[in-house]
N, C-alpha and C positions, 0 to 999 in steps of 0.2 A: 712550549714554544710554537708560535703561529707559523703559518706558511709564508715563506719569503717571496718577494716580488723582484722582477728584473725589468727596469725601464730603459729603453734604448732610444737615443736621440739620433734620428737619421737626417742626412742632408745630401742634396744632389751634387754638391761640389764643395771644394775647399773654401772656407770663408762664409759658408751659408749660415753659421750661427749655432752649430751643434754644441761646442764647448761653452759658449756664452749662455745658452739656454740651460745647460746642465748646472753651471755655477749659480745662475740666478735661482734655479729651483732649490739648490742647496741653501742659499740664504733664506729662502722662505721657510724651509724646514728648521733651520737653526732658530729662527724667530719663534717657532712653535715648540722650542726646547727639544728638538729631535737630535739625538747623538749622531752627528754627521762628520765624516772626514773625507779629505781629498786623497785618494790613493795614487792617482796620476792624472795630471791635466797639462796638456801642451797648448800654450797660448800663442805660439808662433809670433811672439813679439807684438801682439795687438794690444795697445794700451788699455782699451775698455775691458778686454777680457782679463788682462793682468790685474786690473783694479778690483775685479770681483773676487780674486783670491784673498784679498785683505779681509780678515775677520773669520776665515775658515781654517780649521785645523788641517795641516798637511802631514801625511806620513812621509818621513824622509825616504828618498829613493835609494835604490842600490846603484853603485857605480861599477860598471864593467868595462874592461879594455877589449876593444874589438877593432882589428885592423889599424892599430896605432892610435885609435881615437877613444876617448872616455865617453861612454853613453850612459844615460840614466834610464833605469827600468823600475817597474813596480816591485816594491819589497813585499812580496806576498806573505812571507812569514810574519813580518811586522804588522801587516793588516789583520791577519788571523789572530795574532796575539792581542791586538787592540780590541777586536770584537765590537766594532761600532754598529749602531742601528742601521746606518746608511753609509755605503762606501761609494765614492765617485771614481770612475775609471774612464779616462778619455782614450781616444784612438783605439776603439774596441777591436778593429780589424788589423791591428798592428802586429807584426812578427817580432818576437823578442830576440835580443842579441844572444849569440851562442854563450852557453854557460848559465842561462837563466833556468829557473825551475821548470818552466814549460816552454814549448817552442813558440806558442802564440798567446797573445794577451787574453783572448777569449777563454783559453783554458785556465788562466789564472782566475777569471771570473767564475767559471764553472766550478772550480775547486772551492772558491769562496761560498758559492751557493750550497754545494754539498756539505761544507762545514757547518753552515747555518741551519740547514734542514735536517742534518743527521742521516740522510739517505745515502747509503753506500752504493747500491746498484738497483737497477730496475730492469726486469726481464718480462717480455710479453710472450706468454706460453699459449699454444693452441694445439688442438688435436682434431682428427677427422671424425672420430666417433667416441661413444661412451667407453669403449674398452680399448681404444687405440692409445699408444704411448704419446706423451706430450713432446712437442718439438718447440724449439726457440724461434719465434718470428722476428725478434729484435731484442737487443740488449744494450744498455748504457751503464757507465759507472765502473768502478774498480773493485767492487765487493766480490764475494765468493759467487761462483756460478750456481744457478738454480735450475734444476731439471724437472722438478715437480712443484705444484703450488704449495703442497704441505711442507716443502723444504724452506719456504720463505718466512721471513719475519712478519710480513704483511701480504695478504692476498685479497684481491677484490674480484671475485668471479663476474664475468660478463657472459651470461648464457651458460650452456653446458660445455662448450668447447673452446673457451678463451678465458684467460686469467692473467692480469698483471701481478707479478710477484716481486716484492721489494725486500731488500735486506737493509738493516740499520734501524733507525728510530721508528717506533710505531706512531703514525700520524693520527691526529684526532679524527672524529667521525666526519666532520665537514670536508676534510682533505680527502677522505676515502671516496666521498661522492664525486669530487673532482677527478680522482683517478678512474672511477667507473665511467665518467663521461669521456675521459681521454681514451680509455680502452675501447669504448663503443665506437668512437671516431676512427681509432686504429683498425678496428674490425671492418669498417666501411672501406678504408683505404686498401686493406689487404684483399677484400672481395673485388674491388675495382681493378687491382693489379692482376688478379687471376682472370677476370673477365677479359681484360686487355690481352693477356697472354693467349687465352683461348681464341680470341678474335684474330690475333696475329697468326696463330697456327692455321686457323680456318682460311684466312686470306692466302697464306703460303700454299696450302693444299689446293685452293681454287686456282691459283696462278700455275701451280704444277700441272693441274688437270688441263688448264687452257693451253699450256705449252705442248703437252702430250697430244691434245686434240689437233692443234695446229700442225704438229710434226706429222701425225698420221695423215692429215689432209695433204700435206706437202708430199709425203712419200707416195701417196696413192697416185700422183700424177708426175710430179717433177722428178722424183727419184727413179721412176720406172720408165720414163720416156727415153732417156739416153740408152739404157740397155736394149730397149725394144728396137730403136733405130740401128744400133750396132748389130743386133742379131739379124735384122732384115737385110742389112748390107752384106753381112758375112754369108747368109744363106743364098743371096743372089750370086755372089762370087763363086760359091761352091756348086751352084747349079750347073749340070752338064747339058741341059736342054737349050741354053742360050749362049751364043758366042758374043762376048762383050768386046767392044772396041777399046782401044787404049784410053780414049777420053772417058768412056763410061767407067772403066776400071778405076781410073784416077779419081773420078767423082765419088764413087762408092768408098774408096779408101779414105778420101778426105772426110766423108760423112762419118766413117768409123772413128777417125782421129778426133773430129770435133765432138762426137758423142762421148768419147772417153775423157776428153778434156773437161767437158761439162760435168760429167759424173765425178771426176776427180775433184773439181772445184766445189761441187755441192757437198761431197763427203767431207772434204777438208773444213768447210764452214760449219758443218754439223758437229764435227769433232771439236773445233775451236769453241763453238757455242757451249758444248758440254763442259769443256775445261773452265770457261769463264763462269758458267752457272755454278760449278762446284768449287770455285775459288782455287783451282790448282794451276793457274797460269803463273809461272815463275820465270820471267825473262832473264837471260844472262846478259847483263848490261855491260857495254863497252863502247869505246869511241868508234863511231860508224860514219863513213862518208856517204852522204846522200847521193852524190853523183855516181856512186856505184850501185846503190840499192834501187833508186827510183827507176832507172832504165830497165832493170830486170823485171819490174812490176808491170811492164807493158806487154808481157807475153800473152795475156788473155784478151787483148783487143786487136782489131785489124790494123794493118799498117796504114800510116798516113792519116790516122784519126786523132793523133795527139801531137801538140806542139810542146816540146820539152825545153825548159829553161832552168837548169840546175847548175850554177857555176861551180867550177872546181875549187874556187877560192873560198867557198863557204866553210865555216868552222865545222868540225866534226860534232855529231850529236851523240848524246848518251842514250843508247838504244840497243836492242837485240836485232841484228840484221834480218833474221828469218821472219819473226813476227812483224817487223816493220814493213818488209816487202809484201807480206800478206795484207796488211792494213792498206798500204798504198794501192795495191792491185784492186782491192774491193772498191775503194773510193773512185779510182780512175774508171774501172769498168762500169760503175753506176753512172758516172758522168757521160760516158760515151753512149750508154744505153738510152739516156733521155735527151741527148743532143739531137737537133734536127739533122736530117741526112745531108752529108757534105760539109757539116760544120765541125771544124776541128776543135779539140778540147785543149786549152792552154793549161800546162802544169808548170808552175814557177815556184822557185824557192828563194828565200832571202833571209838575211840575218837581222836580228833586232835584240837590243839589250843583251841578255844572257841566254838567248835561245835562237832557234831557227824555225821558220814556218814554211809550210808547203801549201800553196793554194791551187785547187783544182776547180776550174771554172767551166760551167756548161751554160748554154743558151736555150735550155729547155723551157717547159711551162712554168717552172718555179714552184714554190710552196707557200702556203699560208703560214702565219706564225704558229698556229696550233699544230699544223702538220709537221713543222720543223722539230717539234718536241717528240713526235711519234716515230719518225723514220729511223731512229736509232734503237727502237725496241725490236726484239726478235719477231720474225714472221710478219713484217710490215712491208707491203708492196704498194707503191704510190700509183694512184690513178688507174689507167687501163693498161698496166704493164702486161705484156703477152705471157701466156702460159709457156713454161720452158725457159723463162728468163731468170729463174731463181725463185727461192722460197722466202725472200725477205730477210736473209741473215747477214748479207755482206756488210752493211753499215753497222749493225749491232756488233759484229765481230771486230770491225775496224776500230770502233770507239772503245770497246772493252780492252783490246790489245794495246791501244794507244795509252789509255789510262793506266794499264798495268805497268807501262814503262815510264809513268810520271808525266805524260803529255796530255794534250787535249785535242778533241776533234769537234768542231762546231760547224753549223750550217748557217749561211747568211745569204741575203738576196744579192744577185748579180746586178749591178747597175745596167739598166736597159732591158732586164728580163733574164731569168734563169736562176741558177743556184751556185753558190761558191762554197766549197768545203775547205776549211782551213785546219790543217794538222800542225800542231805546235809541239816541239820537243826542246828539252834543255840542251844547251851546248856542253860538250864534254870538256872536262877541266884540262886534260892534256892528251896529246896523241899517244896511243899505245905503241909499244915496241913492235917491230916487224914480226909477223907470225902468220899462222894459217888464217885464211880469209874467212871461211864460213864453217870450218870443221868444228869450231867450238861453240856453235849456236846453242842456245838453251832450249827454245821451243821449236822443235822440228816436226813437221807433218809431211804426209805423202806429197802434198802439193808443193811444199817448200823444196823438197828434194828434187821434184821434177823441174822446177824453175831454175834451180841453181846447179843442176848436173851438167 
């Protein structure tokens, strides 16, 4: 028995002529005395296509009841019993009705091919060395499993470390050459996958090294500056050689408080970045009022630098209040940092469709389209941002936390100059019952506790 062939007629859309071409090909084969039957052909009521069925032998369909409707399906057993030279099957990507022999029509065709070829299973075996055990790189068919080439009915070695192993009918020599060519191509594919995996690991290692290098650079200055200022202020206050005035003492204490807040903010962002990088962020989602969360996010910016417009009538959003406050705080602090002196930052929220969006607008220098894609990466600081203003983690944490809650955070140009950050969240389906406000938060950090205590 020779090698079987499968010809597939592809079309870009319904009505492109796939069935018509298939039936026309069948007529040409019948004229050459080829034993040809129609196993399944759906004409969709097209007269010219239906006319082509005349003169062709059709295998009766199976009738199945599904959802109160009688549907016609390929009678695979009848086709196999008929054993034609050519069998025509339309709607190749069609899913069969429940109760059919196979779930999909393509599986009917595969079974027909296996019946014709006599091949029960094909296994691609490989090993790392001459004395290493064989492993399965891929397997198809329903025959017995093969663990070694010598266990197969047919083996076609490809080099010393790869062999296709088949069970079932022994193919002729010309078919074995085809198998050898297939196995050689399979070996190329496997090598390409391994190289891609090695490349991905190398890139991941390089990215990890880049982040560690950036983190060390940040720690060398930004993480050490607040403690240095705190220590200097405390040492000055403890000094017995100087008599500090009330104003001087208040200024030193304010410096200590500011340094502690900056250090707390930086450590919080570093911890959140670590959680996001390792995929351990699991927000506790619940209905949340933006008019309660957003005002708390203003604790890290000077007074009278923000204009707040968050109506109480907004629908609740599906979010975790603690992480949402952190994300809003980072976005607002970034806008205040880059706004011109004396320019207040509008923060406005509004409802749309099934969600709510918060827009934070600054009138700073703005960003190029290329820079807009970079500012959400860790350790990115735009332009000539001063030392001590952060290590470039705020927006990365804000976007990561927002996406963990199913929302989005994007940057767009502000009309007239500047940058507008838009944070979008899904509206909550229903208002939760009365209960503790923030005690049930899912992602709690030291900074969250400070701002909500």
